[in-house]
LOLUMZA-219252 format. One line per field, with one value per residue: residue in three letters; residue number from 1; x, y, z of N, C-alpha, C in turn. Coordinates in steps of 0.02 Angstrom, whole numbers, plus 50000, padded with zeros to 5 digits. Atoms other than C-alpha are relative to their C-alpha. Example, Ala and Ser with C-alpha at 12.3 -4.5 7.8 and 13.67 -1.06 7.14 Angstrom:
# LOLUMZA-219252
r <- ALA | SER
k <- 1 | 2
nX <- 50045 | 49958
nY <- 49941 | 49941
nZ <- 50000 | 49997
caX <- 50615 | 50684
caY <- 49775 | 49947
caZ <- 50390 | 50357
cX <- 50045 | 49961
cY <- 50060 | 50055
cZ <- 50000 | 50037
This chain:
# LOLUMZA-219252
r <- SER | CYS | ASP | VAL | MET | SER | LEU | GLU | VAL | ARG | ILE | ASP | ASN | ASP | VAL | ALA | GLN | HIS | VAL | TYR | ARG | ASN | LEU | GLY | PHE | GLN | ASN | GLY | GLY | LYS | ARG | LYS | ASN | TYR | TYR | GLY | GLU | GLY | GLU | ASP | ALA | LEU | VAL | MET | TRP | VAL | ASN | LEU | LYS
k <- 1 | 2 | 3 | 4 | 5 | 6 | 7 | 8 | 9 | 10 | 11 | 12 | 13 | 14 | 15 | 16 | 17 | 18 | 19 | 20 | 21 | 22 | 23 | 24 | 25 | 26 | 27 | 28 | 29 | 30 | 31 | 32 | 33 | 34 | 35 | 36 | 37 | 38 | 39 | 40 | 41 | 42 | 43 | 44 | 45 | 46 | 47 | 48 | 49
nX <- 50000 | 50010 | 50048 | 50014 | 49959 | 50034 | 49946 | 50019 | 49943 | 50016 | 50076 | 49991 | 49973 | 50044 | 49950 | 49998 | 50072 | 49996 | 49962 | 50024 | 50048 | 49971 | 49980 | 50053 | 50042 | 50058 | 50010 | 50030 | 50018 | 49948 | 49963 | 49978 | 49937 | 49959 | 49938 | 49993 | 50067 | 50037 | 49959 | 50017 | 49968 | 50053 | 49998 | 49993 | 49985 | 50000 | 50018 | 49957 | 50025
nY <- 49931 | 49994 | 49943 | 49988 | 50018 | 50003 | 50022 | 50015 | 49948 | 49995 | 49954 | 49950 | 49967 | 49946 | 49939 | 50034 | 49994 | 49925 | 50002 | 50047 | 49951 | 49923 | 50025 | 50013 | 50061 | 50005 | 50047 | 50062 | 50057 | 50013 | 50059 | 50006 | 50053 | 50006 | 49994 | 50042 | 49994 | 49941 | 49948 | 49996 | 49962 | 49964 | 49996 | 49926 | 50015 | 49951 | 50010 | 49982 | 49969
nZ <- 49953 | 49935 | 50001 | 49928 | 49962 | 49935 | 49967 | 49941 | 49964 | 49921 | 49980 | 49943 | 50016 | 50023 | 50033 | 50055 | 50043 | 50025 | 50078 | 50062 | 50009 | 50048 | 50062 | 50032 | 49973 | 49963 | 49950 | 50032 | 49949 | 49944 | 49988 | 49948 | 49982 | 50050 | 49983 | 49939 | 49958 | 49978 | 50040 | 50067 | 50045 | 50039 | 50056 | 50019 | 50080 | 50039 | 50068 | 50043 | 50073
caX <- 50568 | 50554 | 50396 | 50408 | 50539 | 50511 | 50627 | 50629 | 50662 | 50671 | 50491 | 50570 | 50691 | 50597 | 50764 | 50771 | 50577 | 50591 | 50724 | 50642 | 50465 | 50549 | 50614 | 50442 | 50406 | 50245 | 50210 | 50155 | 50140 | 50251 | 50355 | 50347 | 50509 | 50602 | 50761 | 50736 | 50610 | 50507 | 50617 | 50491 | 50529 | 50404 | 50383 | 50407 | 50388 | 50397 | 50324 | 50456 | 50348
caY <- 49570 | 49616 | 49709 | 49697 | 49688 | 49635 | 49629 | 49584 | 49716 | 49680 | 49739 | 49834 | 49920 | 50100 | 50198 | 50042 | 50051 | 50249 | 50219 | 50095 | 50203 | 50362 | 50244 | 50203 | 50027 | 49979 | 49869 | 49682 | 49578 | 49505 | 49350 | 49276 | 49208 | 49256 | 49301 | 49175 | 49154 | 49309 | 49398 | 49445 | 49523 | 49660 | 49630 | 49768 | 49779 | 49914 | 49920 | 49931 | 49986
caZ <- 48672 | 48838 | 48896 | 49085 | 49208 | 49386 | 49537 | 49724 | 49863 | 50055 | 50118 | 50255 | 50132 | 50105 | 50038 | 49889 | 49860 | 49845 | 49695 | 49606 | 49630 | 49546 | 49411 | 49367 | 49470 | 49553 | 49698 | 49623 | 49780 | 49903 | 49925 | 50083 | 50181 | 50016 | 50104 | 50238 | 50387 | 50417 | 50292 | 50157 | 49995 | 49893 | 49717 | 49612 | 49407 | 49278 | 49106 | 48961 | 48820
cX <- 49983 | 49945 | 49996 | 50064 | 49973 | 50071 | 49964 | 50037 | 49977 | 49937 | 50009 | 50066 | 49976 | 50058 | 50014 | 49929 | 49982 | 50033 | 49968 | 49920 | 50003 | 50022 | 49932 | 49956 | 49936 | 49999 | 49968 | 49990 | 50061 | 50020 | 50018 | 50059 | 50058 | 50066 | 50012 | 49936 | 49999 | 50041 | 49967 | 50026 | 49918 | 50032 | 49999 | 49997 | 49994 | 49984 | 50050 | 49995 | 49970
cY <- 49985 | 50054 | 50019 | 49977 | 49999 | 49990 | 49987 | 50039 | 49960 | 50046 | 50046 | 50056 | 50072 | 50043 | 49956 | 50009 | 50084 | 50003 | 49986 | 50038 | 50048 | 49969 | 49968 | 49924 | 50008 | 49961 | 49943 | 49949 | 49989 | 49933 | 49965 | 49951 | 50001 | 50003 | 49963 | 50018 | 50086 | 50066 | 50011 | 50041 | 50029 | 49982 | 50051 | 49990 | 50076 | 49968 | 50029 | 50030 | 50060
cZ <- 50067 | 50019 | 50063 | 50025 | 50078 | 50038 | 50061 | 50037 | 50076 | 50018 | 50051 | 49965 | 49963 | 49949 | 49914 | 49955 | 49961 | 49924 | 49945 | 49985 | 49958 | 49937 | 49957 | 50031 | 50030 | 50028 | 49929 | 50041 | 50048 | 50007 | 50077 | 50033 | 49934 | 50020 | 50066 | 50053 | 50032 | 49981 | 49925 | 49946 | 49963 | 49927 | 49949 | 49911 | 49976 | 49936 | 49960 | 49951 | 50012
């Protein structure tokens, strides 16, 4: 079974981050240059249990 789900979202995409937080996701770190040079991603996760 799956206990935790994670995702990456653009660090400047405040609207998507707000939606994910409303669904219970929490910040889990940052992936530098995930979308290309200078385009970082925010890692978010939610506990499914």
